[in-house]
DRENNU-55513 format. One line per field, with one value per residue (C-alpha): residue in one letter; x, y, z; chain; residue number from 0. Coordinates in steps of 0.1 Angstrom, whole numbers, plus 5000, padded with zeros to 4 digits. Example, Ala and Ser with C-alpha at 12.3 -4.5 7.8 and 13.67 -1.06 7.14 Angstrom:
residu: A; S
u: 5123; 5137
v: 4955; 4989
w: 5078; 5071
chaine: A; A
num: 0; 1
END
This chain:
residu: X; X; X; X; X; X; X; X; X; X; X; X; X; X; X; X; X; X; X; X; X; X; X; X; X; X; X; X; X; X; X; X; X; X; X; X; X; X; X; X; X; X; X; X; X; X; X; X; X; X; X; X; X; X; X; X; X; X; X; X; X; X; X; X; X; X; X; X; X; X; X; X; X; X; X; X; X; X; X; X; X; X; X; X; X; X; X; X; X; X; X; X; X; X; X; X; X; X; X; X; X; X; X; X; X; X; X; X; X; X; X; X; X; X; X; X; X; X; X; X; X; X; X; X; X; X; X; X; X; X; X; X; X; X; X; X; X; X; X; X; X; X; X; X; X; X; X; X; X; X; X; X; X; X; X; X; X; X; X; X; X; X; X; X; X; X; X; X; X; X; X; X; X; X; X; X; X; X; X; X; X; X; X; X; X; X; X; X; X; X; X; X; X; X; X; X; X; X; X; X; X; X; X; X; X; X; X; X; X; X; X; X; X; X; X; X; X; X; X; X; X; X; X; X; X; X; X; X; X; X; X; X; X; X; X; X; X; X; X; X; X; X; X; X; X; X; X; X; X; X; X; X; X; X; X; X; X; X; X; X; X; X; X; X; X; X; X; X; X; X; X; X; X; X; X; X; X; X; X; X; X; X; X; X; X; X; X; X; X; X; X; X; X; X; X; X; X; X; X; X; X; X; X; X; X; X; X; X; X; X; X; X; X; X; X; X; X; X; X; X; X; X; X; X; X; X; X; X; X; X; X; X; X; X; X; X; X; X; X; X; X; X; X; X; X; X; X; X; X; X; X; X; X; X; X; X; X; X; X; X; X; X; X; X; X; X; X; X; X; X; X; X; X; X; X; X; X; X; X; X; X; X; X; X; X; X; X; X; X; X; X; X; X; X; X; X; X; X; X; X; X; X; X; X; X; X; X; X; X; X; X; X; X; X; X; X; X; X; X; X; X; X; X
u: 4700; 4701; 4730; 4727; 4738; 4719; 4721; 4704; 4675; 4663; 4668; 4681; 4650; 4638; 4665; 4669; 4629; 4635; 4665; 4648; 4618; 4644; 4662; 4625; 4616; 4590; 4611; 4630; 4664; 4656; 4632; 4649; 4674; 4651; 4635; 4671; 4675; 4714; 4737; 4736; 4772; 4761; 4727; 4745; 4770; 4746; 4726; 4754; 4762; 4728; 4729; 4759; 4740; 4710; 4708; 4745; 4733; 4739; 4741; 4757; 4787; 4819; 4852; 4882; 4907; 4902; 4896; 4922; 4942; 4975; 5004; 5009; 5042; 5021; 4995; 5022; 5032; 5001; 4996; 5032; 5022; 4993; 5005; 5027; 5005; 4988; 5016; 5033; 5008; 4971; 4977; 4999; 4984; 5011; 5008; 4982; 4972; 4941; 4935; 4944; 4959; 4951; 4963; 4995; 5000; 4996; 5021; 5046; 5041; 5042; 5078; 5087; 5074; 5038; 5013; 4976; 4946; 4932; 4902; 4922; 4943; 4908; 4897; 4928; 4927; 4887; 4896; 4920; 4911; 4932; 4901; 4888; 4858; 4868; 4846; 4825; 4840; 4827; 4814; 4831; 4811; 4829; 4840; 4874; 4870; 4906; 4910; 4948; 4981; 4995; 4960; 4962; 4988; 4978; 5004; 5006; 5024; 5017; 5030; 5034; 5051; 5061; 5088; 5074; 5105; 5124; 5098; 5102; 5076; 5086; 5072; 5061; 5059; 5043; 5028; 5004; 4987; 4950; 4944; 4967; 4968; 5006; 5025; 5050; 5070; 5074; 5101; 5105; 5118; 5123; 5114; 5085; 5105; 5096; 5127; 5116; 5080; 5102; 5123; 5095; 5082; 5115; 5118; 5084; 5094; 5124; 5113; 5079; 5074; 5058; 5018; 4989; 4978; 4986; 4960; 4978; 4955; 4957; 4986; 5012; 5033; 5011; 4989; 4987; 4956; 4951; 4934; 4951; 4987; 4990; 5025; 5037; 5052; 5028; 5004; 4993; 4959; 4973; 4977; 4949; 4944; 4962; 4980; 5013; 5024; 5045; 5078; 5065; 5039; 5062; 5083; 5049; 5042; 5082; 5074; 5042; 5021; 4987; 4972; 4936; 4936; 4914; 4886; 4886; 4901; 4872; 4884; 4916; 4904; 4923; 4956; 4943; 4938; 4971; 4989; 4969; 4975; 5017; 5009; 4995; 5022; 5054; 5043; 5042; 5072; 5089; 5079; 5092; 5124; 5127; 5138; 5148; 5167; 5152; 5169; 5161; 5126; 5132; 5143; 5109; 5088; 5103; 5098; 5062; 5057; 5069; 5043; 5015; 5023; 5033; 5014; 4985; 4953; 4936; 4900; 4885; 4904; 4907; 4937; 4976; 4986; 5021; 5001; 4970; 5002; 5021; 4991; 4977; 5011; 5015; 4979; 4990; 4966; 4986; 4990; 5024; 5046; 5086; 5104; 5121; 5139; 5133; 5163; 5168; 5175; 5212; 5199; 5170; 5188; 5172; 5138; 5137; 5152; 5140; 5141; 5145; 5149; 5177; 5190; 5228; 5247; 5274; 5300; 5279; 5275; 5241; 5234; 5217; 5215; 5248; 5263; 5277; 5281; 5297; 5276; 5290; 5281; 5255; 5253; 5248; 5207; 5202; 5177; 5183; 5171; 5185; 5179; 5194; 5196; 5210; 5230; 5225; 5252; 5283; 5266; 5265; 5242; 5245; 5235; 5225; 5224; 5199; 5191; 5167; 5160; 5196; 5221; 5250; 5271; 5272; 5283; 5286; 5281; 5274; 5239; 5244; 5254; 5223; 5198; 5175; 5166; 5150; 5160
v: 5021; 4985; 4977; 4938; 4922; 4920; 4879; 4881; 4897; 4886; 4856; 4857; 4852; 4883; 4903; 4890; 4896; 4936; 4939; 4924; 4951; 4979; 4971; 4965; 4999; 4988; 5002; 5034; 5030; 5052; 5027; 4997; 5007; 5017; 4983; 4968; 4990; 4993; 5022; 5034; 5018; 4983; 4986; 4991; 4969; 4939; 4950; 4947; 4912; 4905; 4913; 4895; 4862; 4860; 4822; 4826; 4857; 4853; 4874; 4851; 4864; 4845; 4853; 4848; 4846; 4842; 4875; 4882; 4853; 4850; 4832; 4799; 4814; 4844; 4812; 4796; 4830; 4837; 4804; 4802; 4832; 4820; 4791; 4811; 4834; 4803; 4780; 4805; 4829; 4817; 4784; 4796; 4801; 4823; 4849; 4878; 4879; 4853; 4867; 4863; 4902; 4901; 4934; 4925; 4896; 4922; 4942; 4914; 4906; 4939; 4945; 4910; 4929; 4906; 4927; 4908; 4925; 4918; 4900; 4876; 4865; 4866; 4841; 4819; 4817; 4805; 4779; 4764; 4766; 4797; 4815; 4825; 4853; 4884; 4892; 4924; 4952; 4974; 5003; 5030; 5061; 5079; 5114; 5127; 5142; 5159; 5193; 5199; 5178; 5169; 5173; 5135; 5109; 5069; 5044; 5014; 4975; 4945; 4914; 4891; 4866; 4894; 4870; 4833; 4820; 4833; 4818; 4845; 4873; 4907; 4937; 4968; 4997; 5032; 5064; 5081; 5115; 5113; 5139; 5134; 5094; 5101; 5078; 5094; 5066; 5026; 5001; 4960; 4948; 4912; 4925; 4952; 4969; 5007; 5017; 5014; 5028; 5056; 5061; 5063; 5096; 5110; 5107; 5120; 5151; 5159; 5157; 5170; 5187; 5181; 5167; 5179; 5142; 5107; 5081; 5046; 5013; 5004; 4980; 4981; 5002; 5030; 5029; 5014; 4993; 4984; 4951; 4939; 4945; 4923; 4920; 4956; 4965; 4996; 4970; 4973; 4989; 5025; 5028; 5028; 5031; 5060; 5067; 5056; 5070; 5042; 5055; 5059; 5086; 5096; 5109; 5126; 5148; 5157; 5170; 5187; 5164; 5147; 5110; 5099; 5058; 5037; 5017; 4997; 4974; 4989; 5026; 5019; 5014; 5044; 5026; 4994; 4998; 5007; 4981; 4957; 4973; 4974; 4937; 4920; 4938; 4933; 4896; 4891; 4912; 4892; 4858; 4863; 4874; 4852; 4874; 4860; 4892; 4917; 4943; 4934; 4938; 4968; 4981; 4969; 4983; 5016; 5015; 5004; 5035; 5055; 5040; 5046; 5078; 5093; 5072; 5067; 5080; 5076; 5059; 5079; 5113; 5110; 5125; 5113; 5114; 5134; 5160; 5167; 5168; 5193; 5215; 5217; 5228; 5256; 5263; 5265; 5240; 5225; 5218; 5206; 5225; 5228; 5211; 5231; 5221; 5239; 5255; 5226; 5198; 5199; 5174; 5156; 5127; 5142; 5137; 5105; 5083; 5052; 5064; 5051; 5064; 5053; 5063; 5067; 5049; 5060; 5057; 5077; 5050; 5035; 4996; 4986; 4944; 4943; 4968; 4999; 5032; 5062; 5094; 5124; 5158; 5141; 5130; 5098; 5087; 5116; 5101; 5104; 5094; 5080; 5086; 5062; 5060; 5032; 5034; 5000; 5010; 5008; 4984; 5011; 5031; 5067; 5069; 5104; 5114; 5143; 5154; 5177; 5186; 5194; 5173; 5162; 5138; 5108; 5074; 5049; 5013; 4979; 4975; 4938; 4945; 4961; 4933; 4951; 4975; 4957; 4981
w: 4623; 4643; 4659; 4656; 4627; 4597; 4598; 4629; 4624; 4590; 4567; 4532; 4516; 4531; 4524; 4487; 4483; 4496; 4473; 4438; 4449; 4451; 4416; 4404; 4407; 4435; 4465; 4468; 4478; 4510; 4520; 4512; 4535; 4565; 4559; 4567; 4589; 4578; 4564; 4524; 4521; 4532; 4509; 4480; 4486; 4492; 4459; 4439; 4451; 4447; 4410; 4404; 4413; 4430; 4435; 4453; 4474; 4508; 4545; 4565; 4583; 4578; 4586; 4568; 4599; 4636; 4657; 4679; 4674; 4698; 4693; 4706; 4725; 4741; 4752; 4769; 4786; 4799; 4811; 4829; 4847; 4861; 4876; 4894; 4910; 4915; 4929; 4949; 4957; 4959; 4972; 5000; 5033; 5047; 5019; 5021; 4986; 4979; 4942; 4909; 4894; 4863; 4856; 4871; 4851; 4820; 4829; 4832; 4800; 4787; 4802; 4778; 4751; 4750; 4742; 4755; 4769; 4802; 4790; 4770; 4802; 4823; 4795; 4797; 4833; 4830; 4808; 4826; 4863; 4870; 4882; 4912; 4919; 4941; 4968; 4960; 4970; 5002; 4993; 5011; 5014; 5042; 5027; 5035; 5068; 5070; 5051; 5057; 5050; 5084; 5100; 5104; 5098; 5096; 5115; 5117; 5109; 5092; 5094; 5065; 5043; 5018; 5000; 5001; 4990; 5021; 5043; 5070; 5076; 5078; 5093; 5071; 5090; 5072; 5083; 5054; 5054; 5055; 5035; 5004; 5011; 5005; 5020; 5041; 5055; 5046; 5058; 5060; 5094; 5108; 5140; 5156; 5179; 5196; 5178; 5146; 5151; 5171; 5137; 5115; 5133; 5136; 5096; 5087; 5114; 5101; 5062; 5066; 5098; 5131; 5122; 5143; 5152; 5150; 5145; 5157; 5165; 5204; 5201; 5234; 5213; 5209; 5239; 5272; 5284; 5314; 5314; 5285; 5292; 5320; 5317; 5316; 5342; 5350; 5356; 5387; 5406; 5407; 5371; 5345; 5308; 5292; 5328; 5315; 5281; 5261; 5244; 5213; 5225; 5246; 5217; 5200; 5232; 5232; 5194; 5205; 5183; 5198; 5192; 5186; 5185; 5164; 5181; 5156; 5124; 5099; 5117; 5097; 5063; 5045; 5059; 5051; 5015; 5005; 5025; 5008; 4974; 4982; 4998; 4963; 4944; 4969; 4969; 4935; 4925; 4951; 4943; 4904; 4913; 4939; 4966; 4999; 5013; 5028; 5015; 4985; 4994; 5009; 4973; 4956; 4984; 4978; 4939; 4947; 4972; 4946; 4918; 4947; 4954; 4921; 4894; 4909; 4910; 4942; 4944; 4966; 4960; 4924; 4928; 4927; 4964; 4955; 4936; 4961; 4989; 4969; 4956; 4998; 5005; 4979; 4989; 5026; 5033; 5057; 5095; 5098; 5114; 5113; 5139; 5165; 5192; 5232; 5243; 5272; 5246; 5227; 5196; 5176; 5197; 5227; 5213; 5191; 5218; 5242; 5278; 5313; 5345; 5373; 5404; 5411; 5434; 5459; 5434; 5411; 5389; 5372; 5365; 5332; 5334; 5349; 5326; 5351; 5335; 5353; 5355; 5356; 5376; 5396; 5433; 5445; 5452; 5427; 5397; 5360; 5328; 5303; 5267; 5241; 5203; 5186; 5154; 5135; 5114; 5135; 5162; 5193; 5212; 5225; 5261; 5270; 5306; 5316; 5354; 5364; 5328; 5322; 5300; 5324; 5295; 5273; 5266; 5238; 5246; 5221; 5210; 5226; 5262; 5266; 5266; 5286; 5260; 5231; 5199
chaine: A; A; A; A; A; A; A; A; A; A; A; A; A; A; A; A; A; A; A; A; A; A; A; A; A; A; A; A; A; A; A; A; A; A; A; A; A; A; A; A; A; A; A; A; A; A; A; A; A; A; A; A; A; A; A; A; A; A; A; A; A; A; A; A; A; A; A; A; A; A; A; A; A; A; A; A; A; A; A; A; A; A; A; A; A; A; A; A; A; A; A; A; A; A; A; A; A; A; A; A; A; A; A; A; A; A; A; A; A; A; A; A; A; A; A; A; A; A; A; A; A; A; A; A; A; A; A; A; A; A; A; A; A; A; A; A; A; A; A; A; A; A; A; A; A; A; A; A; A; A; A; A; A; A; A; A; A; A; A; A; A; A; A; A; A; A; A; A; A; A; A; A; A; A; A; A; A; A; A; A; A; A; A; A; A; A; A; A; A; A; A; A; A; A; A; A; A; A; A; A; A; A; A; A; A; A; A; A; A; A; A; A; A; A; A; A; A; A; A; A; A; A; A; A; A; A; A; A; A; A; A; A; A; A; A; A; A; A; A; A; A; A; A; A; A; A; A; A; A; A; A; A; A; A; A; A; A; A; A; A; A; A; A; A; A; A; A; A; A; A; A; A; A; A; A; A; A; A; A; A; A; A; A; A; A; A; A; A; A; A; A; A; A; A; A; A; A; A; A; A; A; A; A; A; A; A; A; A; A; A; A; A; A; A; A; A; A; A; A; A; A; A; A; A; A; A; A; A; A; A; A; A; A; A; A; A; A; A; A; A; A; A; A; A; A; A; A; A; A; A; A; A; A; A; A; A; A; A; A; A; A; A; A; A; A; A; A; A; A; A; A; A; A; A; A; A; A; A; A; A; A; A; A; A; A; A; A; A; A; A; A; A; A; A; A; A; A; A; A; A; A; A; A; A; A; A; A; A; A; A; A; A; A; A; A; A; A; A; A; A; A; A; A
num: 0; 1; 2; 3; 4; 5; 6; 7; 8; 9; 10; 11; 12; 13; 14; 15; 16; 17; 18; 19; 20; 21; 22; 23; 24; 25; 26; 27; 28; 29; 30; 31; 32; 33; 34; 35; 36; 37; 38; 39; 40; 41; 42; 43; 44; 45; 46; 47; 48; 49; 50; 51; 52; 53; 54; 55; 56; 57; 58; 59; 60; 61; 62; 63; 64; 65; 66; 67; 68; 69; 70; 71; 72; 73; 74; 75; 76; 77; 78; 79; 80; 81; 82; 83; 84; 85; 86; 87; 88; 89; 90; 91; 92; 93; 94; 95; 96; 97; 98; 99; 100; 101; 102; 103; 104; 105; 106; 107; 108; 109; 110; 111; 112; 113; 114; 115; 116; 117; 118; 119; 120; 121; 122; 123; 124; 125; 126; 127; 128; 129; 130; 131; 132; 133; 134; 135; 136; 137; 138; 139; 140; 141; 142; 143; 144; 145; 146; 147; 148; 149; 150; 151; 152; 153; 154; 155; 156; 157; 158; 159; 160; 161; 162; 163; 164; 165; 166; 167; 168; 169; 170; 171; 172; 173; 174; 175; 176; 177; 178; 179; 180; 181; 182; 183; 184; 185; 186; 187; 188; 189; 190; 191; 192; 193; 194; 195; 196; 197; 198; 199; 200; 201; 202; 203; 204; 205; 206; 207; 208; 209; 210; 211; 212; 213; 214; 215; 216; 217; 218; 219; 220; 221; 222; 223; 224; 225; 226; 227; 228; 229; 230; 231; 232; 233; 234; 235; 236; 237; 238; 239; 240; 241; 242; 243; 244; 245; 246; 247; 248; 249; 250; 251; 252; 253; 254; 255; 256; 257; 258; 259; 260; 261; 262; 263; 264; 265; 266; 267; 268; 269; 270; 271; 272; 273; 274; 275; 276; 277; 278; 279; 280; 281; 282; 283; 284; 285; 286; 287; 288; 289; 290; 291; 292; 293; 294; 295; 296; 297; 298; 299; 300; 301; 302; 303; 304; 305; 306; 307; 308; 309; 310; 311; 312; 313; 314; 315; 316; 317; 318; 319; 320; 321; 322; 323; 324; 325; 326; 327; 328; 329; 330; 331; 332; 333; 334; 335; 336; 337; 338; 339; 340; 341; 342; 343; 344; 345; 346; 347; 348; 349; 350; 351; 352; 353; 354; 355; 356; 357; 358; 359; 360; 361; 362; 363; 364; 365; 366; 367; 368; 369; 370; 371; 372; 373; 374; 375; 376; 377; 378; 379; 380; 381; 382; 383; 384; 385; 386; 387; 388; 389; 390; 391; 392; 393; 394; 395; 396; 397; 398; 399; 400; 401; 402; 403; 404; 405; 406; 407; 408; 409; 410; 411; 412; 413; 414; 415; 416; 417; 418; 419; 420; 421; 422
END
């Protein structure tokens, strides 16, 4: 049976001639059906129609009601959403998203109890100047190279205008497990500080365990590079790349976790794709809800992370990240180790902290940018290590004193009194 419509293949006269021969017994029904290439039911319908009035017989297709007609209200809803996309997102040079997301618009309308297909939205976009061709997708033929959860954690940050109405760019810091693609950490910050990256490590390690390795880029927060970090206090002829461990790396070393650095942006492809998905959804939600406050943005972010982890099938693994992660743990395909404090440490604060070194003066005090602190139990002229943990809820920072691998005490001061420490 030919799938092309009858009136597009044969003329009315040709069809009438075949049916007439059938009715005059010159053709068997089986042969007439084969000539017309239609189904048996359709043939007998045409034969009956021809018998009633041969002169008025026609095979031209006429629709009594328009197909897939949408209401004017639905039409207006589609155009309103497309207009929002264009004015607030597509045409804004500071927003990371440059293409329409018709599926997102479909979901927005669905929440409003408006049912419409993506092709219908695309047709309206084309007809009304809201269409933009997407660049061809790059084919990523790189297979998953990790075999265990916790084998490699991708860690990065992104700086974008996630809430256009707020007119302030936020930093998005995330950590993703390479094997499962589960997002283990994600949060927004107004400023990128070493402490927030340390806090991200703490959140992951205390919840999931110590991973085998982290995989960041070569930002100065993660790696000292001599010729690049010209303003670093370590920039001299005796210190070369990796001769100095940045604060973030020192935390990993205390946790007995390793670091592998991405040598190019392309090497971070696995983390960039989830970033793009998050950026796309977060920006659109923030625009439609008129978000300006970062705390509201954080709630939206956590909702999107939950959707990403528990509802989306990943394009590469073909599995939902949460399910892939849980199955790996269940089948002992994990390289996460339980976090345990070594005997010399008093608490996790001695691991997940910012560090500084000072020498005790004759009065058994040290100075941090003019702020004098008394150090108990340490003789003058002795070197001590400060391990500092900020608490932004109280506005205080706990400074823990260490001497010769031994904890000797602590003091709490206001975070604002330590301008030398960029928390």
